[in-house]
C-alpha angles and dihedrals in degrees: 000000000000091000092154088077108093130220089248092050089050091055091050091050089055094051093045091048090050088053091049091049092051094049092047093047090056088052090053096246120165123243087258092054094044089054091049088051091052095050091045092056098034109045092186095065120097125219092254094051092043092058092050092050093045088059089049092239130149119220087254088058090055094048090048093050093048091048088055089050093053091048092049087053090054095253131128115262111272126243095242115149134185092251089058093049087048093054089049091052096046111023112076087198099052113076129181116251126253096270093044092049090055092047095047087054091049095045095047093036089230138123122250088251092057090051097046094250099116107086117152090248090064102042094089091046093050094046090057092065107030088088086074087071096051094100097038111139094000123128106204095154107089095008087143096041121120122268140077114313092213099090104311091137120072116284121263116233122264088237090055092065101063091037089066091057090041093057090053091046091053091051092048092051089056093038107028091169094052133260141195087273091053090048092053093046093049090052092046089050095050090046091050093053098048094040094049096032096126094043096077135053108270095237090051093049090043091057092048096049092045091054093046092051090051091053092051093043089062091059095050107120115243092220135024104219115146133021094277095052091047089052091048093048092049093049095046092047090057093050094046090048090053092046090045089052091051091050091050093053091045090051089051090051089051091056093253104126091164091056089044094055091052095051095044090049088056090047091055091048096052094039088054092046094055096040096244102152094179093055092041090055092045094053092047085052092053091049088053090052092050091049093047091052090054092051092249094132096165088057091043091054094045093051090045091052090048089051095048091049093050095043120109116233120274126023097008094048090047089051096051093047092048101037101034114018099036100053092041094050092045089052091051089052092243093143098170094046088046089054091050092050089054092051093053090048092052093044095049092045089050090050095049108098091221100027097202142043129197130239138037094307090046134089137202143174093272091057090045086056093050091053092046089050093051091047090051090050094050088051095051098253100132095166097058088038091056092046094051095043092052089053092049094048092049095054090052128083109248112254096031124116090249094053092046090053094050095044092052092049085050094051090051092053089051094045096094100044103024107025094163091056090045092054092046091055092053088050090049089056092049090050096048098039120060116222091248091060096041107112124219086245091058091046090052090051090048092051087049092053091047088055093050091052095046095096095035109076109197141132118310092010094105090043090055091046093052091047091051091048090056095042107118118235119261088235122028124221091269095058096258116142119229107248 
């Protein structure tokens, strides 16, 4: 126990740490960097205490937050006291137990290493119970149930997102060469990201997926001699392909098409290496989407064709024809071929025994209706576009990305005949979706709607234009993403 530090010195440390925190916040520092700055200037402060001070929390704040986490998990409030937390912060021989270590990491949104709770003596102990967190935030029950995959289920907590990566990190600290536990945690992390893709702000999820991919890349074997190494290489290739595909999609939603191309190219490479036809097809479809957004229609069509050729029969083939081929052919003005692509999508979806799949790699009827609506809109068929967009929006949970996309396509279809209604729908999207969760695709649709309403003065049109003018950019001039 560092008893030599007096009460008055502790009070002085708290005041100085608050000054350091405010100075670092003005400079745009992250919590981790603020904690580092506090420790650099105040040598008496431990990692655990520095992180709390970097957040600007009192010990009472930490206790209250941990209590809320216990209650949210369906547990009784813990018996944590300020004196216990004080001992953990100051006494090198007094460690928090397993449950409290997890809750401290979740409350502070930090790793055990960042909090100084990662000594070698504890690694084996930690790895034994990280498996308890494998399912954190997942919704395995009802994965194949009906409904829109874009966030129709209850939201996961923001603390649940980093805890998934932390569980994998803890297992890798104990088993750096990999193990069955690492395999299971990595699969769980990839499942969590794609099943809960729309439940987190894009820049936050991008950061977590990137960190997890980096953890797994370090385990990738240099060679593949022997059956076990071949198995490990194939498994990791599949996981790295999925994570790269997610990063590509996230980069696209952050309005970074060049970054999206790089990540999606990596996804194709790893998916091809491990023989995952569905992932290969999806990644080609995503590449087509990116090329289409930049106006490169020949490339978009080429990627769409490759994806459709690689796609297994059923849901994946339906997705590639509706998501990649249909909109590309519509933009090229190839009306009859677009209709043929839609027919294939409808036939394949109807033939699939399930007819839908959740998550970012999934597909369902509301998404098909959205792609139909946009194709009709491109081809100048506002009536069918309006009908399909209405159906898609009605099947989505308000406030989700799928609902926003369908609502804005519906607004575009209404702009010529009902400009006031169209403008009101644009305002509804801005009211329901915070700027940090507004994807680049939604912003593009809003700009397109604003253009369609420019020559049609009506109620709410000026309000929409003012809201769009004041909308903060997704990435500021210094490169920081809005979150």
